[in-house]
N, C-alpha and C positions, 0 to 999 in steps of 0.2 A: 522487438527484442525483449526477452524476459529478464527477470531480476538476475538470474544466474549469469547470463551473458554480459549484462551491464556490470555486475560485480567483478567478474573475471577481467573485464577491460580496464578496471581502475588500478592505478599504482597502489602499492601498500600504504603509502602515506595518505592518499585520498580515501582509502578504505577506512583507515583509523579516524580520519576527520568526519567521514559520513556517519560512522558509528557514534561518535561523540555527539554530533548534531542531532541524531535520532534518539539520544539518551539510552543507548544500548552498548554492547561490546562488539568488537570485531569478530570475536569467536561466535557470538550468536548469529551474526549476519553470515558468517562462514557456514554455519549449520543450515541456515535458510537456503543458501545457494547450493551447497553440495549434498545435503542429506534431505532437503525438502522439508525442514522443520517448519511447522505451521505456526503462524503468529497471530496475535490478537489485532483487532482493527486499529487500535491506537498506534502501534508500531507501523502497521501497514500504511496508515495515513501519513505518518512522518516520512516514510520512504517515498511515497508518491509525491509528496511536496518537495522533497530534496532531490529527486531524480526526474527531471522533466521528461515527459513521454512515457513514464512508467504508469501503469494502471493497477487497480486492485486485482484484476484478472491475471497479472503477471507475478503475483506474490501468493505463495501457499498460505491460505487462511485457515484458522480453526473453524470448526463447525459453527460455533457461536459467532465468530466474526463474519462468516458468510451470511448468517441470518440477520445480523445487524446491518450489514451492507445492503441486503435485500430490502429490509424495512426502510432504511434511509432512502433508497432509490424510489421505492413506492411512494413514500411520503413526499419526496421532491416532485415526482411526476403528478401526484394528486394535487399538490399546491399549484403547479403550473396549469393544470386543467382548470382549477377553480379561478385562478387569476385570469385566464383566457376568457372564461365565461363572464366574469365581472367586467372585463374591458369591452367585450363585444356588445 
């Protein structure tokens, strides 16, 4: 289930609370859900942390955020490979 579906399933009071916890506004998250407004990685990380089951793939990211997420995943995978080699 993507961000839009999750957002639409929340009561208005929970939407406001989620926005406050993510340090943004309900209007911004409304734009993400309805218009596909793309967000930076920091806000996307907050949303993933606050909405269990949500992934970065469920959120429209800016091009820069997509590149950052890719670098992060490559770095994590490289570190795991190095750790596995060291332990073996």
